[in-house]
N, C-alpha and C positions, 0 to 999 in steps of 0.2 A: 504494500500500500504506500502511496506517495505521502511523505510527511507534510503536515500542515505547518506553515510558517508561524502562526500565532494561535495556539489552542486557546479556547475560551475557558477561563476558570471562573466558577461561580462560588462566591464566598457567602455562606449562609449562617444566620443565627435567628432562631424563632422562639426560644425560651429565654426568660429572664430579661430584666430591663436595665441592668447595671452597665457601666461603661466598660468593664473588663472584657466582655465578649467582643465588643466592637474594637477595642484596643488590640486584642489578640489578632483579629482578622486584619487590622491595619498593619501589624508587624508581618503577618503572612504575605500581605500584598507587597510590602517593601522587599521581602525576601524573594518573591517571584520576579520582581523587577520587570524588564521589558520582554521576558520570555513568554508571557501569556497576556492576552486581553482579559481584563478583570471587571467583573460585575458583582456587586454585593446586593443581596436581598436580606433585609433586616427587619425585625418586628418592632423596633423602637428607634425612631429617627432622631432623637435629641442629640446623639453623639455622632451623627452621620458625617460631620465635617472632618473627623479624624480619618475616615476612609477616603473621603474626597481629596484630602491633602496628600494621600498616598497614591493618587492617580486612579481611583476606583469610581466607576459609575455606580450610583446607589439608588435602589428602589425599595419600596416597602413591601414586606411579605405579611401574610396573616400571622398574627402573634398568638402563640399558645400561652394561655394564662387562665387562672381561676376567674369565674364570673364574680360580679359585685355581690351577688347573693351568697356565693360560696365564701367570699372573703369576710362577709359579715357573720358567718357561722363557723369559726375556726374548729369547733369540736366536730363538725361534720366533714372535716377534711383529714385524710390520712397524712402522716408525716414520718413514717418509719423508714421507708426504703426508697430507692430510685423509682420503683414501680408506683409507689404512692404519689411521688412527685409528678410522674407522667399522667396518672389518673387525675390528679388535681388540676393539671394544666390543659385538660381537654380530651384525653384518650378514652374517656368513658362517654363522650358526646359524639356520636357518629357523624353528625352534620359538620362538626369542627374538623374532624379527621378528613372527611371527604373534601371539604373546601381546601384544606392545606395540601393534600396529596394532588388534587387537580391543579392547584397553582404551581407546585414544583414541577410536575410533569410537563405542563404547558411551557413553563419558563425554560426548562432544560432543552426541550425540543425547539422552541422558537429561537433561542440564542445559540443553538448548536453547541451546547456545553459538553466538553469532554473531560473536565476535571472539576469535581465537586470538593470543596473544602468546607466542612461543616463543624461549627462550634455551637453546641446546644441546638442542633437542628435535626432531631430524630426523624421527622416526617420528610424532610428533604432527603435524608439518607434512605428512607423506605422507598420513596419514589424512584431514586436512582437505582436501588437494588432491583426494583421491579422492571425498570427499563432495561437493565442489564439482562434480566431473565428473558426479555423479549429479543435480545440480540444486539441491543445498542451498546456501543463501546464507550465506556465512561469510567474513569478512575475515581476512587472515593478515598478521601483523606479526612480523618477526624482529628480535631484539635480541641484543646481546652485543658482543664485541670483533671486530675485523677478522679475527683468526685463525680464529674459529669460524663465519664467514659468508663462504664463498667466493662470488665472483660467479656468478650462476645460469647464465651462458652459458659458463663456463670449462671447457675440456677440452683436454688432461688437467689434473688438479690438480697443482700444482708442489711441489717439495721445500720444506719449511717451516723447517728449521733446519740449519745447517752441522753436519756430522758425523752427521746422522741420515739414512741413505740405504738402510736395509734394507727391501726389499719382499718380502713373503711372498705376498700375494694382489694381483696387478695390478688396477688400477682396472676394466678391462673385466670381470674375473671377479667383482668385488664388485657391479658394476651388474647383471650377468646373474643373480647369486644373488638380489639384491633383487627384480628384476623377475619372476623365476620364482615367488618366494614371493607377491608381490603379485598375480600372474596367478591363482594358486590362490584368491585372495580376490575375484576379479572386477575387479581394478584394471588400468587401462591401463599399459603400460610407460613408463618414463621414457627420454628420448632420451640422457641423460647423467647422471652421478651428481650433478653440481652443480645439476641441475634440481630436486632436493629443496628448494633454497633460493629458489625462485620465491615471491614475496610481494608483497602490495599496498604494503607499506612495509617497507623494509630500514633498520634503525637499527644500522648497523655503527659502533658508537661507539668511536672510537680517534683518536689523532693520526697524521698521515701517516707520521711516522718509525717508528711501531710496526706499521704495516699490512704483513703479509707478502705481500699481494696488490697492493702499490703499483704494480707493473709492469702490472697488468691492470685497475686501478680508479683513476680520477682522485681527487684529494683532495676535490673538491667533492661526490663521492658519499658521503663519510663524514659521520657525525653526531658531535657532541661526545661524548666519553666520558661514560658515565653515572656520573659521580662529582661530589662537591661541591667547589666552589672556596672556598678559605679567603679570608676578608676581607682578610687581610694576608699578607705574605711571612713565612716562618719567622724567628723571632728568639729562640729559646730556647737552652738549654745542655744538654739531655738527649739521650741516644740513645733513639730510639723503636723498639721491637722489635715486629714483627707476624708471627706464624706461625699460620695458621688451622687447620692439621691437626696431625699428631703430630711435626712437625719438631723441636720443642724437646726431644723425647725422645732425639734424637741425642746421645750422650755428649759429643762434641767441642763441639757448639754450646752445650749446657747448661753445660759446664765453662767455655767462653770467656765466656759471659754472667756467670757467677758470679765470675770472676776480675777482670772489668773494674773499674777504680777510678772510671770516669766515672759521672755520674748517669744512671740507666737507668730506663725505664718501658716497659711492654709490655702488649699484649693477646694472649693465647695460648689461644684457646678450645679448641684440640685437645689441649693439654698435660694430663698427669695432675695430680691434686692434689699428689702427691708432688714432682713437678718444680716446680710453682708455689710450693710451700712452700720448696723449696730455694732458688729464685731470690729469693723474698722475704727469706729469712734472710740472703742475701748483700747485701741492701740495695737490690735492685731493687723498684720499685713495680709490682705486678702488678694490672692493671685487670680487673674482672670483667664489664665490658660495653664495647661499642665506644665509643671516645672521639670526641666531636665534632671535626671536622677543624680548626676554629679553635683548639681547645685543643691539638691536636697541634702546629700551627704555632707557637702561642704558647710552648710549652714545649720544642720540639725543635730540635736543631742538625743531626742526621743521622738517617736511617732505615735500619733493617736488616730485610730481609724476603726471602721466597723468589722474588721477582720476579713476583708475580701482576699481571695487567694493571691492575686497579683501584688497587693500591698504587703502581705505577709512575706512573700518571697523576696521582693525588692528590698524591704527593710532588713530582712535576715542577711542578705548578701552584703548590705552596706554596713552591718554591725550596729544597727539602731535598736535599742530596747523598745518594746512596743506595748501599748495599752490598747486593748480591743474592746469595742462595744458591739458585739454581733447582734444583728437584727433578725435574720431569717435562718432557716435550718442549715443551709450550706455554710454560711458564715459561722454558725455555732459549731458545726462539725469540724471545720478547719481550726477554729479557735480552741476547741477541746484538745485536738491533737497538738497544736502549737504550744498550748499551755503545758501539756504533759511532757513536751520536749524541752521546756524551760525557755521558750522563745517569746512568750506572750503572757501578760497579765490580763485577766478578763473581768469585765463588769457587765451586768445585764443592761441592755440598751434602754428598755422601756421603764424600768423601775428604779434605776440609780438616781440619787438626788444630786443636785448641783454640788453640795458639800462633799459627797462621796467621790464624784468624778474629779473635782478639784484636788482633793486630798490624794487620790491615786496618782494623778499627774505629778504633783509635787514630790511624792515619795519616789516615784520611778525616776524622775529627773535628777534627784540627789543620790540615787543608789549607785555607788561606785562598783559594787559587786555585779549588778545587772549590766553595767557598761562593759565590764571585763568579760562576762559570759557572752554578751552579744558579739564582741569582737572575736572571741575564741571561736564561736559558732561560725561567724562569717569567714574566718580564715579556712575552716574545715570545708565549708560549702564551696568557696571560691576555688579550692584546689581541684575540684572535679567539674567546675563550670567552664564552659567554653570562653576563651578570651574575647571572641567576637560572636555573640549569640546569633546575630542576624546572618552571618556567614554560615554558621552551623546549621541554622534552619534552612537556608538556601540549599545547602548540600544535601540535606535530608529530602527536600522537595524535588530536587533535580531529576531523579529517576522517574517520578510520577509525571512531571512536566514532559519529559522526553517520551514516555509511554503515550501520553495524551496527544503529543505532536504527531506520533506515528498513525493515530487513528484517522487523520486526514479530515 
């Protein structure tokens, strides 16, 4: 077959609304460089500019998420396993699954996609697998954290976070519902739910101490986290604050940040202008764009965040002690594992008072032992981390791009 000069790569994310998924796909886009034409379909457009800055055309895809009624009734939502999460996001609603599968199938065919790169995009993956069953040539790459990429042969899927054990729809029920919907569209059934994650290349980018599937996946099966490594260890005197959603709107957190007498700097893209103005008036420097990681390390002494995976990894590599206020179960799962590894101190996001948050920040800021532990961990992690993460990612993707190019 004659090789195509520019295979079309589709970058997809349909679950979750945080910046991390888009930031991951933007790094992938930069790693692909000019070797592929790039199109992104994402469920949440507020961070689309990061992809556009990487030369990617961006469109909206159907977002998989709980309904407003479901969000209003937390006890009616399962939270124990990845299967529970998929059910919560729409896998038990056939009309949602049909709409998404039809969208991905149509997009792949219309854009002549020969390389799918999916981050939290299980129905994009399902549509691509079905098209491959029909004889369409398409390479499938999955990216993201270990949390969102269960091993494709795992059954049943395990509990992900301590204290989260509610099951509303058992895994066999979720699989049966998905297979029944897919059968109506002419797709063969999956043998298990984790088979959604069959791929030509799995880039489960995490550190072993953060992988919730560590008991079922060896460390060598992991890729380096898709984050940047600072050139030097942290050596500043500021508290760096990062919350990508509306967390800074929480009265206790905003009040704690305003009261702190320590030097503070933050990037809070999800905060309202009013909250940003209030923080700035208190003396905090509020950045309007993501800060380069080297600048964060140069200026910061500790980091405060909601325990998103990317921030945990970036701060760990930089040698920054961390205080986490996790809000949802993925953040809780990562925070629990990071705390067990001595990387993070944890406070509950919704119930902590301003006094408790402020005291925890002050204590961590002045904890010399925590500083030493953070630097020791960073040296250990950096020893096995690529000097040029983007070049490492490009090298991992190169065989998939070349295979897609040969499809013509």
